[in-house]
C-alpha positions as a printed NumPy array, in Angstrom:
array([[-11.215,   3.935, -11.615],
       [ -9.48 ,   3.814, -14.913],
       [-11.569,   5.915, -17.609],
       [-13.361,   4.358, -20.839],
       [-13.277,   6.545, -23.955],
       [-15.381,   5.967, -26.574],
       [-13.832,   5.795, -30.576],
       [-15.572,   7.159, -33.85 ],
       [-17.285,   3.803, -34.293],
       [-18.548,   3.94 , -31.138],
       [-16.561,   1.025, -29.548],
       [-14.95 ,   1.43 , -26.41 ],
       [-10.993,   1.902, -26.173],
       [ -8.981,   0.206, -23.373],
       [ -9.315,   1.583, -19.76 ],
       [ -6.465,   5.06 , -19.301],
       [ -4.927,   6.129, -16.583],
       [ -2.548,   9.396, -15.97 ],
       [  0.095,   9.143, -13.539],
       [  2.413,  11.895, -12.858],
       [  5.659,  11.19 , -12.518],
       [  8.893,  12.818, -11.439],
       [ 11.266,  14.131, -14.217],
       [ 14.365,  11.845, -13.481],
       [ 11.913,   8.901, -13.342],
       [ 10.112,   9.991, -16.91 ],
       [ 13.318,  10.345, -18.663],
       [ 14.439,   6.772, -17.002],
       [ 11.053,   5.673, -18.75 ],
       [ 11.928,   7.57 , -22.053],
       [ 15.478,   6.205, -22.127],
       [ 14.285,   2.309, -21.93 ],
       [ 11.074,   2.866, -23.715],
       [ 13.851,   4.138, -27.011],
       [ 16.056,   1.758, -26.193],
       [ 13.405,  -1.436, -26.915],
       [ 11.858,   0.735, -29.683],
       [  8.256,   1.234, -28.075],
       [  6.421,   4.25 , -26.949],
       [  6.83 ,   5.667, -23.457],
       [  2.64 ,   4.415, -22.855],
       [  3.594,   0.93 , -24.39 ],
       [  6.737,   0.507, -22.131],
       [  5.272,   1.909, -19.283],
       [  1.887,  -0.608, -19.623],
       [  5.296,  -3.197, -19.959],
       [  6.457,  -2.562, -16.366],
       [  3.123,  -2.098, -14.756],
       [  2.16 ,  -5.334, -16.086],
       [  5.802,  -6.915, -14.901],
       [  5.248,  -5.162, -11.471],
       [  1.647,  -6.459, -11.182],
       [  2.958,  -9.549, -11.796],
       [  5.928, -10.013,  -9.487],
       [  3.749,  -8.306,  -6.754],
       [  1.294, -11.089,  -7.007],
       [  3.721, -13.931,  -6.834],
       [  5.414, -12.438,  -3.552],
       [  2.337, -11.805,  -1.859],
       [  0.95 , -15.777,  -3.318],
       [  4.421, -17.256,  -1.692],
       [  3.72 , -14.707,   1.349],
       [  0.09 , -16.781,   2.092],
       [  1.914, -19.915,   1.288],
       [  4.268, -19.826,   3.554],
       [  2.039, -18.224,   6.418],
       [ -0.726, -21.226,   5.548],
       [  2.137, -23.847,   5.71 ],
       [  3.227, -22.399,   9.463],
       [ -0.153, -22.763,  10.717],
       [ -0.162, -26.689,   9.272],
       [  2.734, -27.146,  11.351],
       [  1.275, -25.206,  14.247],
       [ -1.972, -27.161,  13.835],
       [  0.096, -30.766,  13.38 ],
       [  1.281, -30.028,  16.426],
       [ -1.586, -28.893,  18.206],
       [ -3.318, -32.362,  17.   ],
       [ -0.152, -34.533,  18.002],
       [  0.09 , -33.016,  21.318],
       [ -4.164, -33.631,  21.749],
       [ -3.855, -37.299,  20.747],
       [ -1.476, -37.86 ,  23.523],
       [ -2.559, -39.885,  26.64 ],
       [ -2.784, -37.504,  29.499],
       [ -0.108, -39.2  ,  32.565],
       [  0.016, -38.414,  36.173],
       [  3.161, -37.777,  37.786],
       [  5.02 , -39.88 ,  39.893],
       [  5.266, -37.567,  42.732],
       [  6.746, -34.01 ,  43.008],
       [  9.209, -32.866,  40.186],
       [ 13.054, -33.15 ,  41.7  ],
       [ 14.099, -29.833,  40.475],
       [ 11.561, -27.179,  41.178],
       [ 12.74 , -24.058,  41.608],
       [ 10.623, -21.304,  43.23 ],
       [ 11.788, -17.705,  42.463],
       [ 11.157, -14.865,  44.951],
       [  9.783, -11.934,  43.734]])
């Protein structure tokens, strides 16, 4: 859980988190921040926001695909259930028995 600190005037500051990064990733983050004239913390915030947004959109699209599949399946089941039952006229002619 993110921790909150109080400022000198008593207002609560934004939640803070602490992350341990590998050396290489930290260097890459610093380089990105420098090219965009941001602080490393602000660059990390921007990248986290983008990552969360992308993750949520992937989750939403996966959920929509699953719902579409469920809908198609349910429609197929409903169409089968609406069909009238018919008796077969005799034995099927191409009936093959497999011996085990």
